[in-house]
C-alpha positions in Angstrom: 0.0 0.0 0.0 2.9 2.4 0.7 4.3 2.2 -2.8 0.8 2.3 -4.3 -0.1 5.6 -2.6 3.3 7.2 -3.3 3.0 6.4 -7.0 -0.6 7.5 -7.1 0.1 10.9 -5.5 2.9 11.2 -8.0 0.7 10.5 -11.0 -1.7 13.4 -10.0 1.1 15.5 -11.3 1.0 14.3 -14.9 -1.7 15.9 -17.2 -1.6 17.6 -20.6 -2.7 21.0 -22.1 -2.0 23.5 -24.8 0.8 25.8 -25.9 2.6 28.3 -23.6 1.0 31.3 -25.2 -2.4 30.0 -24.0 -1.4 29.0 -20.5 -3.9 26.8 -18.8 -3.1 27.7 -15.2 -2.1 30.7 -13.0 -1.6 32.0 -9.5 -4.2 30.7 -7.1 -5.2 27.5 -8.8 -6.1 24.7 -6.4 -7.3 21.1 -6.7 -8.5 18.5 -4.2 -8.9 14.8 -5.0 -10.7 12.0 -3.2 -9.1 8.6 -3.3 -10.8 5.2 -2.9 -9.5 1.6 -2.9 -11.3 -1.1 -4.8 -14.2 1.2 -5.6 -15.6 1.6 -2.0 -13.0 2.0 0.7 -12.0 5.6 1.4 -8.2 5.8 1.0 -7.1 9.4 1.3 -7.0 12.9 -0.2 -4.5 14.8 -2.3 -4.2 18.5 -3.2 -2.3 20.6 -5.7 -1.9 24.4 -5.3 -0.1 27.1 -7.3 1.4 30.4 -6.1 3.6 32.9 -8.0 6.6 34.3 -6.2 10.3 35.0 -6.5 13.2 32.6 -5.8 16.7 34.0 -5.8 15.4 36.9 -7.8 13.7 34.8 -10.4 10.0 34.7 -11.1 8.7 31.2 -10.3 5.6 29.2 -9.8 5.6 27.5 -6.4 3.5 24.3 -6.6 2.7 22.3 -3.5 1.3 18.8 -3.6 0.0 17.1 -0.5 -1.3 13.6 0.1 -2.6 11.9 3.2 -4.6 8.8 4.2 -8.0 9.0 5.8 -10.7 6.7 7.1 -10.1 3.0 8.0 -6.8 2.9 6.1 -5.3 5.6 8.3 -5.6 3.4 11.4 -3.3 0.7 10.0 -1.2 2.7 7.5 -0.7 6.4 7.9 0.6 8.5 5.0 1.5 12.2 5.1 3.4 13.4 2.0 4.4 16.9 0.8 6.0 17.7 -2.5 7.1 21.2 -3.6 8.4 22.5 -6.9 9.8 25.9 -7.8 9.9 26.3 -11.6 10.5 29.3 -14.0 7.3 31.1 -15.1 8.5 31.3 -18.7 10.6 28.1 -19.4 8.7 26.0 -16.8 12.0 24.4 -15.9 12.5 23.6 -12.2 15.1 25.2 -9.9 14.2 23.4 -6.7 12.2 20.4 -5.6 11.3 19.1 -2.1 10.0 15.7 -1.2 9.1 15.4 2.5 7.2 12.1 3.3 6.0 9.9 6.1 4.5 6.6 4.9 3.8 4.2 7.7 6.9 5.3 9.6 9.1 5.3 6.5 10.3 8.9 6.2 12.3 10.8 3.6 13.2 14.5 3.4 15.0 15.5 0.2 15.8 18.9 -1.4 17.0 18.9 -5.0 18.5 22.0 -6.6 18.7 21.9 -10.4 21.5 23.6 -12.5 19.7 23.6 -15.8 22.7 25.3 -17.5 25.2 22.6 -16.6 22.7 19.7 -16.4 23.3 18.9 -12.7 21.0 17.9 -9.8 22.3 18.6 -6.3 20.5 16.2 -3.9 20.4 17.1 -0.2 19.2 14.4 2.1 18.0 16.3 5.2 17.2 13.1 7.2 20.7 11.6 6.8 22.6 14.8 6.4 24.2 13.9 3.1 24.7 15.6 -0.3 25.2 14.1 -3.8 25.6 15.5 -7.3 24.1 13.8 -10.4 24.2 14.4 -14.1 20.8 15.0 -15.7 19.4 15.2 -19.2 19.0 18.7 -20.7 15.8 20.5 -19.7 15.1 18.0 -16.9 11.8 18.1 -15.1 10.9 17.1 -11.5 7.9 15.0 -10.6 5.6 18.0 -10.0 6.8 20.4 -12.7 6.2 17.7 -15.3 2.5 18.3 -14.9 2.7 22.0 -15.6 5.4 21.6 -18.3 3.3 19.2 -20.3 0.1 21.2 -19.6 1.6 24.2 -21.4 4.1 22.9 -23.9 2.2 20.3 -25.7 -0.5 21.0 -28.3 -3.0 18.2 -27.8 -4.9 19.3 -30.9 -2.1 17.8 -32.9 -2.1 14.4 -31.1 -3.6 11.4 -32.7 -4.9 8.3 -30.9 -2.0 6.1 -30.1 0.6 8.9 -30.1 3.2 8.8 -27.3 4.7 11.7 -25.3 8.0 11.4 -23.6 9.6 13.6 -20.9 12.9 13.4 -19.1 12.3 13.6 -15.3 14.6 13.3 -12.3 13.2 11.6 -9.2 15.2 11.1 -5.9 18.6 10.1 -7.4 17.6 8.8 -10.8 16.9 10.0 -14.3 13.6 8.7 -15.4 12.0 8.5 -18.9 8.3 9.2 -18.4 6.0 8.0 -21.3 2.4 8.8 -21.8 0.0 7.5 -24.6 -3.0 9.5 -25.9 -6.1 7.3 -26.0 -8.7 9.8 -27.4 -11.8 11.6 -26.1 -14.4 10.4 -23.7 -17.4 12.0 -21.9 -17.4 10.8 -18.2 -19.8 11.3 -15.3 -18.4 13.2 -12.3 -19.7 14.8 -9.2 -19.9 18.1 -11.2 -21.8 16.5 -14.1 -21.0 15.0 -17.4 -17.7 16.4 -18.8 -15.9 15.9 -22.1 -12.4 14.7 -21.5 -9.1 13.7 -23.0 -7.9 10.3 -22.0 -4.3 9.2 -21.5 -2.3 6.2 -20.4 0.9 6.7 -18.4 3.2 3.7 -18.7 4.4 2.3 -15.3 6.7 -0.6 -14.2 4.7 -3.8 -13.8 5.6 -5.9 -10.8 4.8 -5.6 -7.1 2.4 -2.7 -7.4 0.8 -2.7 -10.9 -0.5 -5.6 -12.9 1.0 -4.4 -16.2 2.6 -1.4 -17.9 -0.8 -0.3 -19.1 -2.4 -0.4 -15.6 -3.0 3.3 -15.3 -5.6 5.6 -17.0 -6.2 9.3 -16.5 -8.8 11.8 -17.8 -8.5 15.6 -18.1 -11.1 18.1 -19.1 -11.4 19.0 -22.7 -11.2 22.7 -22.2 -8.5 25.4 -21.8 -8.0 24.5 -18.1 -7.2 20.8 -18.8 -8.5 20.0 -15.3 -7.3 16.6 -14.0 -10.6 14.8 -13.3 -9.9 11.1 -12.7 -7.1 8.6 -12.4 -7.6 4.8 -12.2 -5.0 2.2 -11.4 -5.3 -1.6 -11.6 -3.1 -3.0 -8.9 -1.7 -6.5 -8.2 -4.3 -6.5 -5.4 -7.4 -4.5 -5.9 -7.6 -1.1 -7.6 -7.2 2.6 -6.7 -9.1 5.6 -8.0 -8.8 9.4 -7.5 -11.6 11.8 -8.5 -11.5 15.6 -8.4 -13.6 16.7 -5.5 -13.1 20.5 -5.4 -11.3 23.2 -7.2 -10.8 27.0 -7.3 -8.8 29.6 -9.2 -9.3 28.2 -12.6 -8.1 30.5 -15.4 -10.9 29.7 -17.8 -14.6 28.6 -17.4 -15.1 25.0 -16.4 -17.1 23.3 -19.2 -19.8 20.9 -18.2 -22.0 19.1 -20.7 -24.8 18.1 -18.3 -24.9 19.4 -14.7 -25.9 17.2 -11.8 
């Protein structure tokens, strides 16, 4: 369950949108997600929020992602995770990333500073008081900034069903090649009403957590906001689902086909 929740909170950060000159988000955007296990058991909540500020004299977006267990699961496995990314408002490339987690007593507190010019990642382990330097791919993204980078750099109008999108991402102490496949359009029923969506499949590693590489599916609204609405995961044991529960600060009107 620990790895399942970690990966699931991570995947909330991976959606798509349109080109940078038609930015889909801005200062004050906030999402809250409700997570359930096997379709009925309340598993937890997750949030994403955006603030615009300065970091070392640079204009950045500061995005904070939080995830925590609730209900029955909280009594036998408690999760309290916090992720932060500081990335440039123009290039959307990250300067700093923070991962502070407590998952059933397993804790980690990392701060990563990116040197985009020299393709380096400086990883500071606050828990163990160690520091390491890693080579990265050019224009590297972190786990959270990937969401906003894809959301504004890719033109989904040009995607065809079956097309794949790839992004170089650095996580903990490793370069990771993230891959996403476009599955087409679908109208889904949500707590807000029926909404037209764009459907994607992130590829994951099969094994202890996921049944197969194709175990994940995600849906984002087919409007200028590209709101992340739903994520479903087929696990080795059971399934996990996250649904958008609340939002505020959207840059554009939220389009609903049929309201509840």
